[in-house]
Steps between C-alpha positions, in 0.01 A plus 500: 500500500301171474347550155295182527321639812473842331331352201250305719426820688450700177254239378306493805471874481388481136232245614368746775496808275172625346682592184543205273844459335571274214773235534760712321435801724545273798814337354660836432422644839675184640793552262523859627580372850804712611817314422349202323764391246434495136534118495434304815313196629226694667353541149419131523254586783379817338322316214288260711448763768328762270302220322374364833412843620306586182314169481437495874347843482285418204363181674464684838738284692563614850825677600597195713457272197725731286751525775531121526529473121774773489697324769485171304599688182796649699606153621489347152659796316803499725588164353529649162852625510666807335616423146244217461425627156841439364618228723193271501311626192190605705461882565368559843228728368354217294546260790312776701185453279498136581552570870202740496262253325613213714419681812192667378355165386631300793691272267731233641724241321193252522242745346338406180374772264668788682838321486489542134388863518796608723759330291351640185484852649875470589584375147294767322658766713847373427423491121383864518820596682709316253343695213752772582870411489728537796664618716282497792283796611287431800265799416438389129455139616251600760293696247512214255397254772209718606392547138461115465352472843207725388398234238568200734286668779209556259519142366531318831341731761261691272622823642572807287815674599537856351795529256610849409495587132880573518750400773814709512813423702631775716800303622701470172754773588603292816563185278846475349383211300175666370398370164357842412300496180504116502288508826133526456477729799772748406322839507718653221438200264283695256752790490796279411 
């Protein structure tokens, strides 16, 4: 299955639906794609894709505009290889926040104010991800990146993304390296 295409299609479907979903609901529906591995590079698209969808919907962008942005996010995210977190020191989920903001603000290497924003967005997201020790967990890192993105979007785009009171992981049993009670999203954390 082409998970990149499936994530783009899911996001276009979310965009068309009357029922609004928050970015975590969208992310988890994408993570629920049949056969999507626990850890894999399509998560690097998932982060910018749900952010582009949510912000595009809030600002009433057209479906064509969103589709174009999703294609660009797909192109860029495919350059963020698997294992980027440990091999390059830049988790793809954090880089995904930068990809999102760069595309959404039409930032290029020659941009002035927004150049700073997109680099800061990636840096802040990576610091948030680094607040939980390894090993990798694409689900946890996606949730952490989205948490930081909520503040970034409010500051730079003045859009208010809905954040649930509590975010619980439903994928932990599929992760051999799960941090369990050390993960902020582990559902049994309070019971341990």
